[in-house]
N, C-alpha and C positions, 0 to 999 in steps of 0.2 A: 091848837093855836096856829098862827101863821107867822112865819119869819122871813126876813129878807136881808140882803147885804147891800148897803149903800156903797157907792164908789168912794173908796178911801184907801190909799196905799195898795199893797198887793193883795190883801186878803179881805178888804171891805170892812164896813162897820155894821155890826148886827143891830137890827131894829125888829121890834114886834109890830105886826100889822093887824088891823082889825079885819073882821070877816068881809066887810064890804070893799076892802082895798082902797079906802079913802083916807085913813088916818094911820099914823105910826108913832111910836115912842122909842127912844134910844134904849138899848139893853146894855149899854157899856158898863154900868155898875154891876151887872150880873155876869155878862160874857161879852168881851169886846168884839169877838169875831164868831162866825158860824163854826169854824174849826174848833175854837176854844169850847164852844157850847157842846159840840158832839163829843169832844175829848172828855168832858166833865159832865156828861148828860145826867148821871144819877144825882149829882149835886145841884145842878142848875135848872132841871126841868120844872120842878114845882115853882121855883121863883119866876121863871119865864111865863109859866101858866098863870100865875097870880097877876103879873103885869098885863098879860093879855086880857084877863077878866076885867081888870081896872079900866083898860082902854075901851073894851066893849061896853062897859057900863057907864062910861063917861066920868069915871072917878079921877082920871088923868086927862088933861086936855088933848095932848098929842099934837102932832104937826100934820100938815097935808102930805099924803103919800103920793109920790110921782113914780110910776113904773120906769120911766126913762132915766131915773137917777140910780137904778139898780145894776149891780153886777149879777152874774149868775149866783145863786145862793152860796155855793162854794166857788169863788173865783178861780181857784186851783185846788186840786185834790190829790191825796196820796195815791188814789187808785180810781180808775174809771174802766169798768168791765161791762161790755155790752153783749147781751144775749140775743137770741133769736127765738123768742117764745111763741111767735105766731108762725107755726110751721107751714101754714098755707102760703105765706110769702116766699119761703124757701122753696117750696114745691113748685111754685110758678116759675121762679128763676131757673130752676133745673129743667123743667119741661120745655121752656123756651130754647134751651141749649140741647134739647133731645137727650138729656142725661137722666138716667134713672136715679131716684133718690134712695139712698140706703135706708133700710128699715129702722136702723138705730137712731135716725134723726127724730123719730117719734118718741123715743124713750130716753135719749141722752142729749141735753141741750147743746146747741152751738154757742160759742162765746169767744169774743176777742178782747184783748187788752188794749184800750185806746190811750191816746195821749191826754194827760190830765193836767199838764203844767200851764195851759193857756186856754181855758174856756173863754168863750165869747160872752159878752153881756147880752141880755135878751133883746135889746134894741140896737145891737152893734152890727154893722155891715159885715157881710161875708166877702172878704177881700181875696180875689183870686188873680193869678198871673194872667197875662194877655190871652192865653190860649183857651178859648171856650171848648176846645176839643177834649178837655178833661172830663166832660160829662157831669157838670155840676148838678147835684140833686139834694133835696131835703129829705129827711126821714123823721116823721112825727112819732114820738115814743113816750112811754112812761118811765120814770126812774125813781129809785129809792136811795136814801142815805142810811148807812148802818152805823151802829156803834161797834165796839170790838167784837169780832166774831171768831170763835175758836175753830181750829182746824178739825175737820171731820164732823161738823155740826149736822144734825138731821134736818130734813126739809121742814118738818113741823117746828122744831126749836128755832130754826133760822128766822121764822116769822117774828119772833120776839125781839129780834135785833134790828127790825125796820123802825127807825125813829122819825124819818121825814120822807115825804113823797113830793115829786115835782114832775114837770113834763120837759121834754128835750127835743131840740132839732139836731139830730146826729148827721151832720153834713157828710155827703159821700161824693167822691169823684169817680164816677162809673167808668170813665175812659181809662183810668189807671188801675182799676181793680183786677182785671184779668191778667195783666202782666205781672202784677205783684203776687197774685195767688199761684201763678204758674211756677214761680220760684220755690214754692212750697214752704214759705216762711211767714206768710200772713200779711196783714195790712200794715202800712206805714204812711207812705205818701198819699195814698188814696183816701185816708181818713184825716182830714184837717180838723181844726178846732170845732167843738160842739158848743151850742148855746142852750142854756137852761132857763126855765121860767123865772120871772121876777121874784116869785114867792114860792116857798115850800111849806107844806102843812103836815101836822101830825095826823096819824091815821084816824083818830077820833073825829076830826073835822069833816071826814067824808061820810060819816054815818053808815047807813046800810049799803052804800055804794062800794065800800071796802069790805070784802069778804074773803077770808082765807088767802090773802096775798094776791088778790085780783081786784082791779078797779073797774066797776061796772058802770061806766059812763062813756058816751061818745067823745072822741078826740077830733076836734074840728081843725081842718087845714084849709086856709084860703090862699089861693095862688093868683097873684095879680088881681086881688079883690073879688075873685069868683070862688065859690065853694068847690074845692077839689075833692075833699073827703071828709066823711063824718062817721067812720067805723067805730063800733062800740068796743072799747078796750077789754070788756068782760066777756066777749064772745070770741071763740076760736083761739083762746090763749092756751096752748098746749102745756106749758110749764108755768106755774105760779111763781111769785117772787121768792118764796121759801125754797123752791127747787133750784132756782137760779143761784141764790146765795150759797146753798149747800154745794152746788156744782163748783162754784168759784173757790170754796173753802175746803175742797176735798183733800188737797195736799199742802195747804198753807193757811195760816190764820189771816183774817182780814182786819186791817187796822181801822179804828174809828175814823169816819169820814170817807169810807169807801162808797163809791157810787156804782150802782148796778142798774143797767138799762134793760128794758123789755124787748128791744128790737122793734122793728116797724109794725105798728098796729095794722092788722089785716083781717078782713072778714070775707068769708065765702058768701055765695048767694045761691039758694036753691040747689045746694050740693055741688055747684061749679064755681068758677072764678067770679069775683065781685064785678059789679057793673058800675060805669060812671054815674055820677049824680044825675046827669041829664037823661039817663035811661032808666031812672027809677031805683038805682042802686045807692049804696052808701059811699061810693067812690074809694079813694086810695089815700095812703099816708106818705106816698113817695111817687115820683114820676116813673121810676124803674118798673113798678108793678103794672101800670097801665101799658107800658111798652112791652112787657112780657106777654100780656094778654093779647095785644095787637099782633105780636109775633106768632103766638099760638093759633090765633084765629085767621090771620091774613098773610102770614109768612114773613112779615117785616113790620117794624115799629114805625109809627107816623108822628107820635107826640115827641117834640124835641125836649132835650134837657134844658136847664135854666140858662138864661143869657144875662149879660150885663144889663142892669136896670130892672130885672125881675124882682118881685117882692113875694115873700112867704110870711103868713101869719098863722100861728098855731096857738090854740086855746081850748080849754075845757070848761064847760058850764055845768052847774048842778041842776037838779030838776026844777028849780025856780028860775032858771035862766041867768043865774049869777056866776060871774067868772070866779073860778076857784084859785087858780095859780097866777092870774094875770096873763098877759099876752106876749108871746115871742113874736117879734116883728122885725124882719131883716130884709135888706136889699143886697143884691149881688152887685159888687162894684169891681172895677179893674184896679189892680195894684198900681 
């Protein structure tokens, strides 16, 4: 089934959405909000599924679904932890700095704990202070929502706790990251509010594309209406979502409504760094990656970060060309 949160109060109003993303029906009688649904998943899942089936079959009329009316599926969450499962991306960043990548990066996931109190709506502007020197960047990723996860869960068992899947723009301020990391205490100012897709879906909606915690479909990023990247999320993913969840839950339980991100989707090409779409490659899911490749190959980057007025669109399509999660569509604007 497909679920969304309409703009209403702090936590949105839960609706069930049809596969085509054209119709919706209120789920208020079952679960008023997405957080309520995930808190009570064992009790409400079957009822929500039944409502979804009725909507699909035309047994309930439903209303027109408008993606612009949506908050992120969880407008705010108890936890947002973002991994870096595509180690190719990390390797490029370190190579550009002439820094050797520790061998442990291939066996132990990187993860940071992001701010989850103020997610952006999928069609909400990225509002930044006047200084474009912050190095504004988008990051196209996959994310999952879990129910309650026990501490010490195994990677295999963790897969059973994935209840919903969505896509995300994990906004980064590249100009602030080095200074923050140099303090040895991680990200804060350099990671502003993220935006998630209008719709999240249960794993069964993805069919064969969802296998063992990996989503095997391209993730499309259009930057200023031109295709910037279309890498396949099922290729070069070093750590599947079960491993990412197990990593996060190693020393603590995860509460229902925890959001876990994949990190920037990144593909290699012919054993080396990926190439731009214009050169026959699948492109990139963030500006930083092409800048890293430019630095490695030419000694300095030439592609600028985002400026005020720039637009980013992130979307994933199934094999029939149908949008799965709806579209993240954001402009960068001055505060």
